Structure formats: C-alpha cells, structure tokens
N, C-alpha and C positions, 0 to 999 in steps of 0.2 A: 505495498499498500503505500503509495507515493504520501511526503509529508505535507501535502496542504491539505488532504485529503482525512490525514489521520488529527490533526489539531481542528480541521473544523467539524469532525466526531464530535471530538473531545470536548467543544468550547460547549456542543448541545445535550454533553450529558456522557455522555457513551461511552465508557475503556477501554482503550483497543490493547491483542492483549495479543498470545500468539494461542494457536492449538492446544499446544503441550501445556499451556498454560491454565487453558479452561474447563482443558478437561482433566488433570492433572491427568497429564500420562509423567512415563517414566524416559530418561532417554531413550530404551529399549525399545518399549516402544513408539514412544515418537518415530526413533529411527524405521523400526518398520515403519508404520504411517507413511514416510516418508519416499521407503522403496518404494509399496505398494503405490501410491501415485505411480513416485515416477515407468512402474511397470505398464500402468492402466492407461496413461499419456501415448508413453511410446510407441502405445500396441495403437493405440486409436491413429499414430500417423503414417507407421508404415501399413497398413491392413489400406491404410487411403493410400497412401504414395504408391501400394500395389494394385490400385482398381479395383479392386473387393467393396461391392458389401461386408452388410453384417450377416448376412446372411449366407452369401458364398465364402465362407470364414467359418461360420457354423455347421460348413458339411464337410468342410475336409477337417474340422478337429471334430468328428460327430460330435454336434451341440447341438445347442440351438438360438436363433437370434439374439434371443431378449438376456439368456448368459452369453452372448458378445458383451449386447450394451452392459451385463451389471462390470463384465470387465474393463471395459475401457472407464467407468466410475467409477475404480476402485473399489466399490460395492467388496465388501471385510468376508462376505459368506463365499468365494471365488479366492480357490489357492493359490498361492505363491505356483505352484508348480501349474494348477494349469493355467496360468502368465506366461509364463514364462514355455513350456509350450509351446502355447500360440504361437511365444516370438518365433520362438523358431519354427517352425507351421510355415509362416511367410518369411524363414530365408536369413531372419540374426544369425552370427557365431555368439559364443558364450562371450567371446571380448568386448564386441561388440556389446551385450545386455552387461556384463561386470561396468564396462562402463556408464553405462545410464546407471545406474544403483552409487555409483558413486560420485556423483556429480552432483555438488550440491545445490541447484535447483530442476525443478522438473525437467527431465530428460527425452528429449525425442532419439530413438535406439532407430 
C-alpha cells in the first residue's frame, strides 16, 4: 500500500497493519501463506501465458475447473502438492518454482 493511501486511512481512523499482525500468525505460518500466494499467482500467469483456460488445465490435471479457480485464488483447501503439480504440468522446472518461492514479492513463475 502506498504511503498516501496509508496516511489517508489512518486519518480516517483505520488501523493499518499486516496480515500477519491481524491474524496473529507465527513466522512459519506467515511464510507458508506467502509461499501459497506466490504459487497461486504464478500458476495463473503461467496458465494464461500458455493460453489455456481453467477447464483445459483441469483436464490435464484430471481435476475440475472450480478446483483450478481455487488454486489460482490461493484457497487454503488446495494442497501445496497440487499447486506444484499444476506448475510442473504447465512446464515449470524445479528451479523456476524454487525462485518463485524465494522472492519477497508475489512471484510470476
């Protein structure tokens, strides 16, 4: 969030903080959430670059379109195993997935 927006919200009485603070997450829990978000965002970008629909990817994974939508949204009911398998199905290499997980920002694999 940019500084101007943060200050405007604070002047209006809002308290601004991180998701970690709001949810009371431990360092390990926060890292896991960030990894899931990076994988989810990267999956969507990789799928779109491959010019595949969610339905087409679902067929490749023997899954459903709604499951792919949940994967791309970072839904916590989706296993990390399935997220990684989806990346591999779309041609990602281990090193690309590793780089995505080590970036401090949401990564595009």
